[in-house]
C-alpha positions in Angstrom: 15.3 144.4 276.3 14.0 145.2 272.9 10.5 146.0 271.6 7.4 143.9 272.0 6.7 141.3 269.4 3.5 141.9 267.5 1.5 138.8 268.3 3.0 137.0 271.3 -0.1 134.7 271.6 0.6 133.4 268.1 4.3 132.6 268.8 5.3 129.2 267.4 6.9 128.5 270.8 3.5 128.6 272.6 2.1 125.2 271.6 5.5 123.6 272.2 6.0 125.1 275.6 2.4 124.3 276.7 2.6 120.7 275.6 5.9 120.2 277.5 4.6 122.0 280.5 1.5 119.8 280.5 3.7 116.7 280.6 5.7 118.0 283.6 3.1 119.9 285.7 0.7 118.2 288.1 -2.8 119.6 287.8 -5.7 118.6 290.0 -9.1 118.0 288.7 -10.5 121.1 290.3 -7.7 123.4 289.1 -7.9 121.9 285.6 -11.4 123.4 285.2 -10.3 126.9 286.1 -6.7 128.2 286.5 -6.3 131.7 287.8 -3.3 134.0 287.5 -3.3 134.9 291.2 -0.3 135.7 293.2 0.3 133.6 296.3 3.0 133.8 298.9 5.5 131.1 299.7 5.0 129.5 303.2 6.2 131.6 306.1 8.6 130.3 308.7 11.7 131.2 310.7 13.8 130.4 307.7 12.4 133.3 305.6 15.1 135.5 304.2 17.9 133.5 305.8 19.9 133.2 302.5 20.4 137.0 302.0 21.2 137.4 305.7 23.7 134.5 306.0 25.0 134.1 302.5 24.5 137.4 300.6 27.1 136.5 297.9 25.2 133.4 296.9 21.9 135.3 297.1 23.3 137.8 294.5 24.3 134.9 292.2 20.8 133.6 292.2 19.4 137.0 291.4 21.6 137.1 288.4 20.5 133.6 287.3 16.9 134.5 287.6 17.5 137.5 285.3 19.4 135.2 282.9 16.5 132.8 282.4 14.0 135.6 281.8 16.2 137.7 279.6 16.9 134.7 277.3 13.2 133.9 277.0 12.5 137.5 276.0 15.4 137.6 273.5 14.3 134.5 271.7 10.9 135.9 271.1 12.6 138.8 269.3 15.5 137.8 267.1 17.3 134.5 266.9 20.3 135.3 264.8 23.7 134.5 266.3 24.7 138.1 267.0 21.5 138.9 268.9 21.7 135.8 271.0 25.4 136.3 271.8 24.6 139.9 272.8 21.9 138.7 275.1 24.4 136.2 276.6 27.0 138.9 277.3 24.3 141.1 278.8 23.4 138.4 281.2 27.0 137.9 282.3 27.4 141.6 282.8 24.3 141.6 285.1 25.5 138.5 287.0 28.9 140.0 287.7 27.4 143.3 288.8 26.3 141.5 292.0 22.5 142.3 291.9 21.2 142.8 295.4 17.5 142.5 294.5 15.8 139.6 292.7 14.5 140.7 289.3 10.8 140.8 288.5 10.8 138.2 285.7 7.6 139.4 284.2 9.1 142.8 283.7 12.3 141.4 282.3 10.4 139.1 279.9 6.9 140.7 279.4 6.2 139.1 276.0 7.1 135.6 277.3 4.9 136.1 280.4 2.0 137.1 278.2 2.5 134.5 275.4 2.9 131.4 277.6 1.9 132.6 281.1 1.1 129.0 282.1 4.7 128.0 281.6 6.0 131.2 283.2 3.9 130.4 286.3 5.4 126.9 286.4 8.9 128.4 286.2 8.1 131.0 288.8 6.8 128.7 291.5 9.6 126.2 291.0 12.1 129.0 291.3 10.3 130.1 294.5 10.7 126.5 295.8 14.4 126.8 295.2 14.5 130.1 297.2 12.5 128.7 300.1 14.8 125.7 300.4 18.0 127.8 300.2 16.5 129.9 303.0 15.7 126.8 305.0 19.1 125.3 304.8 20.9 128.6 305.4 18.9 129.1 308.7 20.3 128.2 312.0 17.0 129.1 313.6 15.2 125.9 312.3 16.2 122.7 314.1 13.9 120.2 312.4 14.7 121.0 308.8 13.2 117.7 307.6 9.8 118.8 309.0 10.1 122.2 307.5 11.1 120.7 304.2 8.0 118.6 304.2 5.9 121.7 304.9 7.5 123.7 302.1 7.2 120.8 299.7 3.5 120.2 300.5 2.7 123.8 300.0 4.5 123.8 296.6 2.8 120.6 295.4 -0.6 122.0 296.3 -0.3 124.7 293.5 -1.8 123.9 290.1 1.4 125.0 288.4 3.6 122.6 290.5 6.1 120.5 288.5 5.7 116.8 289.2 7.9 115.1 291.7 7.7 111.8 289.7 11.0 110.8 288.1 10.8 111.1 284.3 12.8 109.9 281.3 15.0 113.0 280.8 17.7 111.6 278.6 15.2 109.6 276.5 11.7 110.7 275.8 11.9 114.2 277.2 15.2 114.9 275.3 13.6 113.5 272.1 11.0 116.1 271.3 11.3 117.7 267.8 12.6 120.9 269.4 15.0 119.2 271.8 18.6 120.1 271.3 17.8 122.9 268.8 19.0 125.6 271.1 22.1 123.6 272.3 23.1 123.0 268.7 22.6 126.5 267.4 23.9 128.4 270.5 26.2 125.9 272.3 27.9 128.6 274.3 24.8 130.1 275.8 23.3 126.6 276.4 26.4 125.6 278.3 26.2 128.9 280.3 22.6 127.9 281.3 23.7 124.5 282.3 26.3 126.2 284.5 23.5 128.1 286.3 21.8 124.8 286.9 25.0 123.2 288.2 25.4 126.0 290.8 21.7 125.8 291.8 22.2 122.1 292.5 25.7 122.0 294.0 25.1 124.5 296.7 22.6 122.2 298.3 25.3 119.7 299.2 27.2 122.4 300.9 24.1 123.5 302.8 23.1 120.0 304.1 26.6 119.4 305.5 26.4 122.0 308.2 25.2 125.4 309.5 25.5 128.9 308.2 29.1 129.3 309.4 30.4 126.2 307.6 28.5 127.3 304.5 30.1 130.7 304.5 33.5 129.0 304.7 32.9 126.6 301.9 30.6 128.4 299.5 33.1 130.8 298.0 35.0 127.9 296.4 31.8 126.6 294.8 30.9 130.1 293.5 34.4 130.5 292.2 34.1 127.2 290.3 30.8 128.4 288.8 32.4 131.7 287.7 35.0 129.5 285.9 32.1 128.0 284.0 30.8 131.4 283.1 34.1 132.5 281.8 34.7 129.2 280.0 31.3 127.5 279.4 31.4 123.7 279.7 31.0 122.9 276.0 32.0 119.3 276.6 28.8 118.6 278.5 26.3 116.9 276.2 23.4 116.9 278.6 22.1 119.0 281.5 23.7 118.5 284.9 21.5 116.3 287.2 20.8 116.8 290.8 22.3 113.4 291.8 25.5 114.4 290.1 26.1 117.9 291.5 24.4 117.2 294.9 24.2 113.5 295.6 23.8 113.9 299.3 20.9 116.3 298.9 19.3 114.1 296.2 19.4 111.1 298.5 18.0 112.9 301.5 15.4 115.0 299.7 14.5 113.0 296.6 11.2 114.8 295.8 12.8 118.2 295.5 15.7 116.7 293.5 13.3 115.2 291.0 11.3 118.5 290.7 14.4 120.4 290.0 15.6 118.0 287.3 12.1 118.2 285.7 12.3 122.0 285.9 15.7 122.1 284.2 14.4 119.8 281.5 11.5 122.2 281.0 14.0 125.0 280.7 16.0 123.1 278.1 13.1 122.2 275.9 11.6 125.6 276.4 14.5 127.2 274.6 13.5 125.3 271.5 13.3 127.9 268.7 11.3 126.2 265.9 14.3 124.5 264.3 13.4 120.8 264.5 15.6 117.9 265.2 14.9 114.3 264.3 15.9 110.9 265.7 15.6 109.4 269.1 17.6 110.7 272.0 18.0 107.5 273.9 21.5 106.2 273.7 23.0 109.5 272.8 26.3 110.2 274.7 26.1 112.4 277.7 29.7 113.6 277.3 31.8 114.8 280.2 29.7 114.9 283.4 29.8 117.8 285.9 31.5 117.4 289.3 29.8 117.2 292.6 30.2 120.0 295.1 32.2 117.6 297.3 34.7 117.0 294.4 35.1 120.8 294.0 35.7 121.3 297.7 38.2 118.5 297.9 40.1 119.6 294.8 39.4 116.5 292.7 37.1 118.0 290.1 38.3 118.3 286.6 39.0 121.8 285.3 36.6 123.0 282.6 37.8 123.1 279.0 39.0 126.5 278.1 37.4 128.4 275.2 38.4 131.7 273.5 36.3 134.8 273.1 35.2 138.0 274.8 33.6 137.1 278.1 33.1 139.3 281.1 34.7 138.2 284.3 33.9 138.9 287.9 34.8 142.4 289.0 33.2 145.7 289.8 30.5 144.1 291.9 30.5 142.9 295.4 33.2 140.8 296.9 32.4 137.2 297.9 
């Protein structure tokens, strides 16, 4: 992972990340006075650990994605030359395709990031836990009233001081118009597209899950995962903006709008958090969004457009677990 940076608290990324996090995170009056770094558990229920039990292949994909986010954050605090960032990208792919059975400890993967901007790291961590809780819920056949359980999980999440707001924000306009916005996507388009592929998978699987029980999900999920692996092998460079929940998972976004908004806001925080100090100018509003990602349903029905092929050395699935 490389050595520690000397003064992580003085990183130029710190004020940028904290300012953006403040715009996306809902903080109560009481918690604004004093924020602790305590560890709290996600809500307990019959759905706990359903995803690794029912859909172990998908669970391993998410373990790889969590590593990918943390490893990039750590890498950018070290070196930002093209060779170093590309090496980090390939390391992430190798880890993803190894089929990791255990979720990574993101604070161990990215210790400097966790120390330098721990407030943002906590916001990321709890939003990722919300993802995990909902994947468990929808993978579980033991929970009949999933809407009630969803409301319980959502309320627990929103009660946390680090919770990302469930209010819809201007992603393609104001939040894509910060000085650091698009810096990472312009300097490192291949890695940026790979990250957007993570976010597409995280969204698309929800529409598979809300369609039926664990048996149907096991039948349909391999095709969605295979499509995602296609994006990893050939990053979707023709996308000009992050995939949105309503695009990849329209059924989920309509039924559970609060979670869909939270995850769009989370992904926007990820995108701006990759800003590396190279500033862009000019408004974002009106910029083309490029080719848009397919929905899970389009992938399953065979109507999705194949990703554009790119050349280069990219690891491919193999050597890990079978799906």
